[in-house]
C-alpha positions in Angstrom: -47.2 -26.0 -57.2 -45.7 -29.0 -55.1 -47.5 -31.3 -57.3 -46.0 -30.1 -60.5 -42.6 -29.9 -59.0 -42.8 -33.5 -57.9 -44.0 -34.5 -61.4 -41.0 -32.6 -63.0 -38.7 -34.3 -60.6 -40.0 -37.7 -61.4 -39.8 -37.0 -65.1 -36.2 -35.8 -64.7 -35.2 -38.9 -62.7 -36.8 -41.3 -65.1 -35.1 -39.5 -68.1 -31.7 -39.6 -66.3 -32.2 -43.3 -65.7 -32.7 -43.8 -69.3 -29.5 -41.9 -70.1 -27.6 -44.1 -67.8 -29.1 -47.3 -69.2 -27.8 -46.3 -72.6 -24.3 -45.6 -71.3 -23.9 -48.9 -69.4 -26.2 -51.4 -71.2 -26.3 -52.7 -74.7 -29.2 -50.8 -76.5 -30.0 -53.9 -78.5 -30.1 -56.5 -75.7 -33.9 -56.6 -75.5 -34.3 -56.1 -79.3 -32.2 -59.2 -80.0 -35.1 -61.3 -78.4 -37.6 -59.7 -80.7 -35.5 -59.7 -83.9 -33.0 -62.6 -83.7 -30.5 -63.3 -86.5 -32.5 -65.2 -89.1 -32.1 -66.1 -92.7 -34.0 -63.7 -94.8 -35.6 -64.9 -98.1 -34.4 -62.3 -100.5 -36.9 -60.4 -102.7 -36.0 -60.2 -106.4 -36.2 -56.8 -108.1 -37.9 -58.4 -111.1 -41.2 -58.3 -109.2 -41.0 -54.5 -108.6 -42.6 -52.7 -111.5 -41.1 -49.7 -113.2 -43.0 -46.4 -112.8 -43.6 -46.2 -116.5 -45.4 -49.5 -116.7 -48.0 -48.6 -113.9 -51.3 -47.6 -115.2 -53.3 -45.0 -113.2 -56.8 -43.8 -113.7 -57.3 -40.1 -114.6 -59.8 -39.7 -111.8 -58.8 -36.2 -110.7 -60.1 -33.0 -112.3 -57.5 -30.7 -113.3 -58.4 -27.2 -112.0 -55.1 -25.4 -112.5 -54.3 -23.3 -115.4 -50.8 -22.6 -114.3 -47.7 -23.7 -116.1 -46.7 -27.3 -115.1 -43.8 -27.4 -112.8 -42.4 -30.6 -114.3 -42.6 -32.0 -117.8 -42.5 -35.7 -119.0 -39.0 -37.1 -118.9 -38.9 -40.7 -120.1 -35.3 -41.3 -119.3 -35.9 -40.3 -115.6 -39.2 -42.1 -115.3 -37.5 -45.3 -116.4 -35.1 -45.1 -113.5 -38.0 -45.2 -111.0 -39.5 -48.4 -109.6 -42.2 -48.7 -107.0 -43.2 -51.6 -104.8 -43.9 -53.0 -101.4 -41.9 -55.6 -99.4 -39.5 -55.8 -96.4 -36.9 -53.3 -97.7 -34.1 -55.1 -96.1 -34.9 -58.3 -98.2 -34.6 -56.4 -101.4 -31.7 -57.4 -103.7 -30.3 -54.0 -104.5 -26.9 -52.4 -104.3 -27.8 -50.2 -101.3 -30.8 -49.4 -98.9 -31.3 -46.0 -97.3 -32.1 -46.1 -93.6 -33.0 -42.9 -91.8 -32.4 -42.1 -88.3 -33.6 -39.0 -86.3 -30.8 -37.0 -84.5 -32.8 -36.5 -81.4 -33.9 -40.1 -81.2 -31.0 -42.1 -82.5 -31.9 -45.3 -80.7 -35.5 -45.4 -81.9 -35.1 -46.7 -85.5 -36.2 -50.3 -85.5 -34.9 -50.6 -89.1 -31.5 -49.5 -88.1 -31.5 -51.9 -85.2 -32.5 -54.8 -87.4 -29.5 -54.2 -89.7 -27.1 -54.1 -86.8 -28.4 -57.2 -85.3 -28.7 -59.1 -88.6 -25.1 -58.2 -89.2 -24.0 -60.1 -86.0 -22.5 -57.1 -84.4 -20.0 -56.4 -87.1 -21.2 -52.8 -87.6 -19.8 -50.0 -85.5 -23.1 -48.5 -84.5 -21.3 -45.9 -82.3 -19.8 -44.4 -85.5 -23.4 -44.2 -87.0 -24.7 -42.4 -83.9 -22.0 -39.8 -84.2 -23.5 -38.7 -87.5 -25.0 -35.2 -87.5 -28.1 -33.9 -89.4 -27.5 -33.9 -93.1 -24.9 -36.5 -93.0 -24.8 -40.2 -94.2 -22.5 -43.2 -93.8 -22.3 -46.1 -96.3 -21.8 -49.4 -94.3 -21.2 -53.0 -95.5 -23.9 -55.3 -94.0 -24.6 -58.9 -93.8 -27.5 -61.4 -93.7 -30.0 -59.0 -95.5 -31.0 -58.6 -99.0 -28.5 -55.8 -99.8 -24.8 -55.7 -99.3 -24.7 -52.1 -98.3 -26.9 -49.7 -96.2 -26.6 -45.9 -96.1 -27.4 -44.7 -92.7 -28.6 -41.1 -93.0 -29.3 -38.7 -90.0 -32.3 -36.4 -90.3 -33.3 -33.6 -87.8 -36.5 -33.6 -85.8 -39.5 -32.6 -87.8 -40.8 -29.1 -86.6 -44.3 -28.3 -87.9 -43.7 -24.6 -87.1 -40.4 -24.5 -89.3 -41.4 -27.2 -91.7 -39.4 -25.6 -94.6 -36.3 -25.6 -92.6 -36.9 -29.3 -91.6 -37.6 -30.1 -95.3 -34.3 -28.5 -96.4 -32.3 -30.4 -93.9 -34.0 -33.7 -95.1 -33.3 -32.7 -98.7 -29.6 -32.3 -97.7 -29.5 -35.7 -96.1 -31.0 -37.4 -99.2 -28.5 -35.7 -101.4 -25.6 -36.8 -99.3 -27.1 -40.3 -99.3 -27.0 -40.3 -103.1 -23.5 -38.8 -103.1 -22.2 -41.6 -100.7 -23.6 -44.1 -103.1 -22.2 -42.6 -106.2 -18.7 -42.1 -104.7 -18.7 -46.0 -104.1 -19.9 -46.9 -107.6 -23.4 -47.8 -106.5 -26.0 -47.2 -109.0 -29.1 -49.1 -107.6 -30.6 -47.7 -104.5 -33.8 -48.4 -102.4 -35.6 -45.7 -100.4 -38.3 -46.2 -98.0 -41.4 -43.9 -98.7 -41.9 -43.2 -95.0 -40.0 -43.1 -91.8 -40.4 -45.8 -88.9 -43.6 -45.2 -86.9 -41.5 -44.6 -83.8 -39.3 -41.9 -85.4 -41.7 -39.0 -85.9 -41.6 -37.4 -89.4 -45.0 -36.9 -91.2 -45.3 -39.4 -94.1 -46.6 -36.7 -96.6 -44.0 -34.2 -95.8 -41.3 -36.8 -95.9 -42.5 -38.2 -99.3 -42.8 -34.8 -100.8 -39.2 -33.8 -100.0 -37.9 -37.2 -101.0 -39.6 -37.1 -104.5 -38.7 -33.5 -105.1 -35.1 -34.1 -104.2 -34.8 -37.2 -106.4 -36.5 -35.5 -109.4 -34.2 -32.4 -109.3 -31.1 -34.4 -108.8 -31.9 -36.9 -111.6 -32.2 -33.8 -113.9 -28.4 -33.1 -113.3 -26.3 -34.9 -116.0 -23.6 -35.6 -113.3 -26.1 -37.6 -111.2 -28.3 -39.0 -113.9 -25.5 -40.8 -115.6 -24.3 -42.5 -112.4 -27.8 -43.7 -111.2 -29.3 -46.7 -112.9 -32.4 -47.4 -110.7 -34.1 -46.1 -107.7 -36.7 -48.2 -105.8 -39.4 -46.5 -103.7 -40.5 -49.1 -101.3 -43.5 -49.2 -99.0 -41.7 -51.0 -96.2 -43.6 -53.9 -94.4 -42.0 -54.2 -91.1 -40.7 -57.5 -89.7 -41.3 -59.4 -93.0 -38.6 -61.9 -93.5 -39.9 -63.2 -96.7 -41.0 -61.8 -100.0 -44.7 -62.8 -99.6 -45.7 -59.2 -99.4 -44.6 -58.5 -102.9 -47.0 -59.3 -105.8 -45.6 -62.3 -107.6 -47.4 -61.3 -110.7 -46.0 -58.7 -112.8 -49.3 -56.6 -112.6 -49.4 -53.2 -113.9 -52.1 -52.1 -111.4 -50.4 -50.1 -108.8 -52.8 -50.9 -106.0 -51.8 -54.5 -106.4 -48.2 -53.6 -106.0 -48.4 -51.5 -102.9 -51.8 -51.8 -101.5 -54.8 -49.4 -101.4 -54.0 -47.4 -98.2 -54.0 -43.7 -97.9 -50.4 -43.6 -97.8 -50.1 -45.5 -101.1 -52.5 -43.0 -102.6 -50.4 -40.2 -101.4 -47.4 -41.9 -102.9 -49.0 -42.1 -106.5 -50.5 -38.7 -106.4 -47.1 -37.2 -105.7 -45.3 -39.5 -108.2 -47.7 -38.3 -110.9 -46.7 -34.6 -110.2 -43.0 -35.1 -109.8 -42.5 -37.8 -112.4 -45.3 -37.1 -114.9 -45.9 -39.6 -117.6 -48.3 -37.7 -119.8 -49.8 -34.3 -120.4 -52.6 -35.0 -117.9 -49.9 -35.6 -115.2 -48.0 -32.5 -116.2 -51.1 -30.3 -115.5 -51.4 -32.0 -112.1 -47.9 -30.8 -111.3 -49.0 -27.2 -111.6 -50.7 -27.5 -108.1 -47.5 -28.4 -106.4 -46.6 -25.8 -103.7 -43.1 -25.8 -104.8 -40.8 -27.3 -107.2 -37.5 -26.5 -105.4 -34.5 -25.1 -106.7 -31.7 -27.0 -108.7 -31.1 -29.1 -105.6 -34.7 -29.5 -104.7 -34.4 -27.2 -101.8 -37.2 -24.8 -100.8 -35.9 -21.3 -101.1 -37.3 -17.9 -100.6 -35.8 -15.3 -102.9 -37.1 -12.4 -100.7 -35.2 -13.6 -97.7 -32.4 -15.5 -99.5 -33.0 -18.6 -97.3 -30.7 -21.5 -98.0 -30.5 -24.0 -95.3 -27.9 -26.2 -96.8 -25.8 -23.3 -97.9 -24.3 -23.3 -94.4 -23.0 -26.9 -94.8 -21.2 -26.4 -98.2 -17.6 -25.3 -98.7 -16.8 -22.2 -100.6 -15.6 -24.3 -103.6 -19.0 -26.2 -103.9 -21.0 -25.6 -107.1 -24.7 -26.2 -107.7 -23.8 -29.0 -110.0 -22.0 -31.4 -107.7 -18.3 -32.0 -107.9 -18.2 -35.6 -106.8 -14.6 -35.4 -106.1 -15.1 -33.0 -103.2 -16.9 -33.8 -99.9 -19.9 -32.0 -98.7 -19.0 -32.0 -95.1 -16.4 -29.8 -93.6 -15.2 -32.5 -91.5 -13.5 -34.3 -94.5 -11.1 -31.4 -95.0 -7.7 -33.0 -94.4 -6.4 -29.5 -93.2 -9.0 -29.3 -90.4 -8.8 -30.8 -87.0 -11.8 -32.7 -85.6 -12.6 -29.8 -83.2 -12.4 -27.3 -85.9 -14.6 -29.2 -88.3 -17.3 -29.6 -85.4 -17.1 -25.8 -84.7 -17.3 -24.9 -88.5 -20.2 -27.2 -89.0 -22.4 -25.6 -86.4 -21.2 -22.1 -87.1 -22.4 -22.4 -90.7 -25.7 -24.0 -89.5 -26.0 -21.0 -87.2 -25.5 -18.7 -90.3 -28.1 -20.7 -92.2 -30.9 -20.2 -89.7 -30.0 -16.6 -88.9 -32.8 -15.3 -91.4 -35.4 -17.9 -90.4 -38.5 -17.1 -88.4 -37.2 -19.2 -85.5 -34.3 -16.7 -85.1 -36.7 -13.9 -84.4 -38.6 -16.1 -81.9 -35.4 -16.6 -80.1 -34.8 -12.8 -80.0 -38.3 -12.1 -78.8 -38.1 -14.7 -76.1 -34.9 -13.3 -74.7 -33.6 -16.8 -74.3 -30.0 -15.5 -74.8 -29.2 -11.8 -73.9 -26.1 -10.0 -74.4 -25.7 -7.9 -71.2 -22.7 -5.7 -71.8 -19.3 -6.1 -70.0 -18.4 -7.0 -66.4 -15.9 -4.9 -64.4 -13.0 -6.4 -66.2 -14.4 -5.5 -69.6 -15.3 -9.1 -70.6 -18.5 -9.7 -72.5 -21.3 -11.2 -70.5 -24.0 -13.6 -72.0 -27.1 -14.5 -70.1 -29.1 -17.6 -70.7 -32.6 -17.8 -69.3 -33.8 -21.4 -68.5 -37.4 -20.1 -68.3 -37.4 -19.2 -72.0 -35.6 -22.4 -73.2 -37.6 -24.5 -75.7 -36.5 -28.1 -75.2 -38.1 -29.2 -78.5 -35.8 -26.8 -80.5 -32.5 -28.3 -79.1 -30.2 -27.9 -82.1 -31.6 -24.5 -83.1 -31.0 -23.4 -79.5 -27.4 -24.5 -79.6 -26.8 -22.9 -82.9 -28.4 -19.6 -81.8 -26.2 -19.4 -78.6 -23.1 -20.1 -80.8 -24.1 -17.3 -83.1 -24.5 -14.8 -80.1 -21.1 -15.8 -78.7 -19.2 -16.0 -82.0 -18.1 -12.2 -82.3 -16.0 -12.5 -79.1 -15.3 -16.2 -78.8 -11.6 -15.7 -79.3 -11.4 -13.6 -76.2 -12.4 -14.1 -72.5 -16.1 -14.0 -71.8 -18.7 -14.7 -69.2 -21.8 -17.0 -69.3 -24.6 -16.6 -66.7 -27.4 -19.3 -66.6 -30.4 -17.9 -64.7 -33.5 -19.4 -63.3 -32.4 -23.1 -63.2 -35.1 -23.6 -60.5 -37.9 -22.9 -63.0 -38.2 -26.6 -64.4 -36.3 -29.7 -63.7 -36.8 -30.9 -67.3 -35.8 -27.7 -68.9 -32.8 -27.3 -66.6 -31.4 -30.8 -67.2 -31.8 -30.4 -71.0 -30.3 -26.9 -70.9 -27.2 -28.2 -68.9 -26.8 -30.9 -71.5 -27.0 -28.3 -74.2 -24.3 -26.3 -72.5 -22.1 -29.5 -72.3 -22.6 -30.0 -76.1 -21.8 -26.3 -76.7 -18.5 -26.8 -75.0 -17.8 -29.7 -77.1 -18.5 -27.7 -80.1 -16.3 -25.0 -79.0 -13.4 -27.4 -78.6 -10.6 -27.1 -75.9 -9.0 -24.0 -77.2 -12.2 -21.9 -77.4 -13.6 -23.4 -74.2 -10.7 -22.0 -72.2 -11.8 -18.5 -73.1 -14.8 -19.0 -70.8 -13.7 -16.8 -67.8 -16.6 -17.8 -65.7 -20.0 -19.7 -65.8 -22.5 -18.6 -63.3 -25.3 -21.0 -62.4 -28.2 -19.3 -60.8 -30.3 -21.3 -58.4 -28.8 -24.5 -59.3 -30.0 -27.3 -56.9 -27.6 -30.0 -55.6 -29.4 -32.5 -57.9 -28.6 -30.3 -61.0 -25.0 -29.8 -59.7 -24.6 -33.7 -59.5 -26.1 -34.0 -62.9 -23.9 -31.3 -64.3 -20.8 -33.0 -62.9 -21.8 -36.3 -64.3 -22.3 -35.1 -68.1 -19.3 -32.8 -67.9 -16.8 -35.5 -67.0 -14.8 -35.4 -70.2 -14.9 -31.5 -70.6 -11.6 -29.6 -69.9 -10.9 -28.8 -66.2 -11.1 -25.1 -67.1 -14.9 -25.5 -67.4 -15.2 -26.7 -63.7 -12.6 -24.1 -62.6 -14.8 -21.4 -64.1 -18.1 -22.6 -62.5 -19.7 -20.5 -59.9 -22.9 -21.2 -58.2 -25.1 -18.4 -56.9 -28.5 -18.2 -55.3 -29.5 -14.5 -55.9 -29.1 -11.8 -58.4 -27.4 -9.8 -55.7 -24.3 -12.1 -56.0 -23.8 -11.3 -59.6 -24.7 -7.6 -59.4 -21.3 -6.8 -60.7 -22.1 -8.4 -64.0 -24.6 -5.7 -64.7 -27.7 -8.0 -65.0 -31.2 -6.5 -64.5 -33.4 -9.0 -62.7 -36.4 -7.4 -64.3 -35.2 -8.8 -67.7 -35.5 -12.4 -66.5 
């Protein structure tokens, strides 16, 4: 037991040291030595072939007798170009760069853009993006003049449909950001950085499904001229990776790796060029709805529905913003709260919501002696890999009485140092989502078995929260001290 406690403590201290280093050090200091500012030889788009000109062998046996999910559309196919190069060297109007919300500093591609631009990009503003959002930024010393930084969520293999729908929303917002600035030529990588975990096949499937569905919309199709799907070759500062000949053999364009084969197998299904490809499209698991989202008619699941305003229409109104935070009548606090509240509504019918209920991670425990609602949060049941979902679930439980005084009890903080530090950070983020006026409704926060190390950590991460949070904090060692709250120790 002591061995595991020591290991947890070492991991916690190492993680805390990493958090400190990000706060007090430049996250790009070491990276600048690896990728100094250099002159990049730009790659001309004339060497990237159009999808319609690429010849493929019909080497698959079509077994499906179902109706094809997609039909040949020459106008859309002519907008798709496929190639391989350093994507930052490509001469296009804009390049999409994806970051993961839980590992924002991990994207090497994003770091290269910032460093190549000589520090002229406000990277902190980019890091403030939330899942599903994008930001178009002017960049320098690369092939493109603009980069669209797009934030995705951590991929969950258990809830892959939810992850896919959030990625779908991110890609749509990326296209929307480009269209609003008059950009009609965009390059997308066909996979995420190796150090930012998102399975290539799932990413590619969602990317192609979203592009196909949105290019079917007249409002989008008329404003997009070309889309480049690029197999990114990392750290290439010249265009030698691109075939200089205008070969129509796809494997000479992007190589013969399994990833490239996956790309063309999916391209044939989402952007069929003949009747053979149409029949192949019949074996796709889903074709998505009008926006390319995966939806279940039985449970009415719509992940991105929680982020759209009531005035939004399935066919985009490009004059309106997708994000609540752009509403001029909303304060920053209210937009943050509304964002996560709508996300909470969106996941309320997903399987993960039932998982939370069964785990008793958050329990509504009735009222205390002063008739204030009591919420208990169990550190033992906290799953650190579902950080954003956990935050939204807690918000959903508290929402009915958030406008009134209520009590929070965090129990079993001695269970695991890793779980406890992450949970305390989540509570800090929850208070930031509440905003000052709602945070002041927290009548008391009881921390059960909170060690001095955890108290110090809590003080450190809560520095900028309202003083009412600390005034409401109470540290207890046993359930007897909180017996007046009506908690049953057997439930935890």
